N, C-alpha and C positions, 0 to 999 in steps of 0.2 A: 466590549467584545465578549461574547459568550462562547466558550469552547468546552469540549468534553470528549470522552471516548465511548464508543458504542460497540457492542458485540452480541452476537447470537450465541447461546449456549445449547448444544444438542441435548437430547434426553440421556438418562442414565445408560451407561454402557455403549454409547455412540460417540465416536470421534475423540475418545479419551477426555470427555468433558470433565470428569472428576479431577484429573491432573491439571487441566486448564484453570479450573476454579481454585484449586489449591495454590497454584502459582500466582494467580491474581491476588489472593488473600494475603500472601506473604510479602507483598510489595505495595507500599502506599502509593496513592496517586495525589497529585496536586489539584487536579480538576475532576469534576464529576464523572463517574463511571456508570453507564446505562446498559444494563444487561436485559436481554429479552429471550424468550424461549417458548416452545410448545410443551414444556415439561414444568411442573410446579416446584422448581428449585427454590429453596428459601432465600437464596442470594439474589433472585431475579424479581424485578418489579413490574415487568411488562410482558404480557402474554400475546402470542401470535397463533395463527392456525398452523397445522402440521404442514411444513413446506414440502414434504416428500410427495404430496399428492400431485405435484406438477411434473413428476418424473415421466420421461418418455424417451424412447430410443432415438427419436429424431431430434431431441434437444438435450444433449448431454450436460449442458451447463445450467439447466433450468432451475435445479434446486439451489445451487449457489447464487444464481441471479435473484431468485425469490427472496432468499435470506438477506441479500444486500439491499434489495428494494424495501423490505420491511425496516431495515436499519436506516435507510435514507428517509423514510417517512417518519421514523422516530426522531431523527435529528431535526427535521422540520417542525415536528410537534413540540419538541423541547426548545425550539427557537435558537438552536445553535448556529453561530456564524460559521464556525469550522468544526470538523469532527475527525477524530482518528477512528479507523475502522479495524477491528480485530476479528479473527476467527479462532476456533477452538484449537487449532494447531499452531498458535502463537505462544511464545513463552517470553517473559519479561524479567528484568533485573535492573536494579539501580547500582551504578558504580560510584555514586556520590552520597555522602552522608547528609548533604544540604539539600540536594535536588532529587525529587521523585523521578522515576523513569519516564513518565509521560511528559513532565515538564522539560526534560532534556530533549525529547523528540520535538515537542512543540517549539522550543527555542531554536532548534536546528531549522525547522520549517520556516519560521518567521525571519530568519536571517536572510532569506531571499525576498527582497521587497516586491510586493505585488503578486506573490505566488497564489495560485488558485488550486493547485494540487501538487502532491509531492510524495516521495518515498524512495524505494529502490527502483531506479529507472529501467524500463525495457523498451526496446526499439524494434518495430516491425517496418518492413518496406522502406528502408532509407533511400533507395535509389530510384523511386518511381515518381518523385514530385519535382524533378528538375535539379540542375546543378547547384543553385543557390541553397536549396533546402538540404541537399546532400552535404554541401560544404559546412553548413551550420551544424548539422547533427554530428558530423565527423569531429568538428572542433569540441562540441559538447562532450562526446564520449571520451575523447583524448584527455580533456581537462578533468573529467570525472575520475579517470584512471590515475592521473597524476596526483590529484588531491586526495581522493578517498582511498586509493590503493586497491580498488576493486573494479573489474571490468563491467561494462554495461552489456547485458545479453542483447545480441542483434540477430534478428531473424528476417528472412526474405522469401522471395518466390521466384518463379521463372521470369527472366528479364522481359520487359515489355508489357507485363500485366498492369492494368490501370488501378493499382492500389496506392492510395496516398500514404504519406508518412503517418505512423501511429506511435506516439510517445506516451507512455503511461506508467504509473507506479504499479509494481507487481502486487496488485490486490491488497491483501491483508497487511496491516502495518502502515498503510498510506494515510495521509491527511488530506482532507477535501473541504473545499468551500461549498457550503450547503446550497446556496442559491444557484451557483453554477452547475452543481450536480443535478438539481431539479430541472434545470434547462436541458442538460444532456439527456435526461431520461423523461422528457416531457411526454405526458400521456400514459404514464405507468399506472395511474389511478383512473378508475376504481378497481380494475381487474388486474391485480399484481400477478396472479398465476398465469393468465394468458399472455401477458406482456413478457414474463420471464421465459416462456417457451419460444417466443418469437425472435428474441435477440441472441447474439453470440455472447461469449463470456463478458461479464459486466465491466471488467477492467479494460478490456479491449474496446468496448463501446465508448468508454471515457476517452481513450486515445483518439478514436475516430471522430467523436463529436468535438473535442477540443481543437483538433486540426481544422475542422470545418469553421470553427469560430475565429481562430487566430492565425491560421496559415503559418507563415514563417515565424511569427511572434509567439508560437506556442511554447518554444523553449524557455522564453523569459517568464512564462507562467508556471514553470515546473521547478519545484524546490527539491534538490537532492538531499536526502537525510542520511548522513553518514553514521548516525547513532543507531541505525537499524539495518538488518539484512532480511529482505523478503525475497525468497528464491522459489523457483518452480522445479521440484524434483531434485535429483542428485547429479545432473549433468555438468554443473559448474562447481558446486560445493557439496561434498558428501555430508552425511548426517553428523559424523564426528566433528567435521570442520564447523558446521553450523552451531552445534551444541557448544563447542569450545569458544566460538566468538562471543557467546553470551556469558559463559562462566569466567572467561579471562578479562571481561570488561571491555572488549573491543566494540561491542554494541550493547544496547539496552533492550532491544527487542529482536527476536529471531522468528522466522517463519520459513519453511514448514517443519514441524516436529510431529511426525505421524507415529508417536509412541506414548507410553504412559509416563515418560520422564517429565517430572514437574519442575525442573530447573533448580532443584535444591541441592543436587550433588554435582561435583565437578566431573569432567570427563577425563578419561585416562590418556587419550591422545591429545597432544597439544597443537593448537593452530598457531603458527609462528608468523603469519603474514599480517602484521599489525598495520593499521591505517594511521595516517596523520589525523589530528583533530580537525574537523571541518568547522571553522569559525567564520566570522564575517569577512575576514581577509581572504580566506579560501574561496568563499562564495564570490567575492569581488573578482578573484582571479579567473574563475570560470566565466563570469560575465564579461570580463575584459577580453577573453579569448574570442568572444563573439561580437565585440564592438565593431561597428561598421558593416556587419553582415546583414543588418536589418531585423534581427531577432528581438531587439529591445523596443522596436516601434510597434 
């Protein structure tokens, strides 16, 4: 099995790319790291076209989508079976002298047998796909809170809207099965730019397509990764909390860090809400909570 980590690096002065590269250089990886950019960084081996050309007011996620799809193509070109996807607002650290940070995350992922995608879970529309699906996702979220000690963000809409369950990793920091992702984004080649403008945010697309494929069984394909925190904005965890989760060793990867902080200095405010280690027994506990509900079939 071939695995690796993939990330786009923005040009100089954009998205704190310098801090991101400094952070990556300071922490070894156990598996190959593939960096791509539209800027000639010396650390980057793969060039792409300027993704900002797809920007449009009608497609706010187009640039992010374009960058993701270039990364998915690179994963396929490198013949990776699974890949971790980073963005420039990720920061990493290893809390182990023996294991690299990426190895810890991949180990967490593969503790869930048969997983095809994983990371920090997000749930949209839990109540629009019937009682069985609502029961399954409620058990999953409760088990995640008990074991990982962090709540799952849950978002909804006006009752009665026909939006199916959408479970997905919060984008960057997630680990993905390449072949399955190629199926989820079928048709994105040859015109990545136009495809990027046509779809909603790429991580939500993953949730939508995975539910189409697996219905109730989608939960059994998702691997919660406790050794990372990928969050959207400050509504659940503030910047200080996110930074301290990394420096305290609570997690090995954190996202989002929208600053020039490179992860080398500790934070002043301490985050005290420590999680339990998520090991195979914990994963089994989450799966056990779903046994008999149909999610493992």
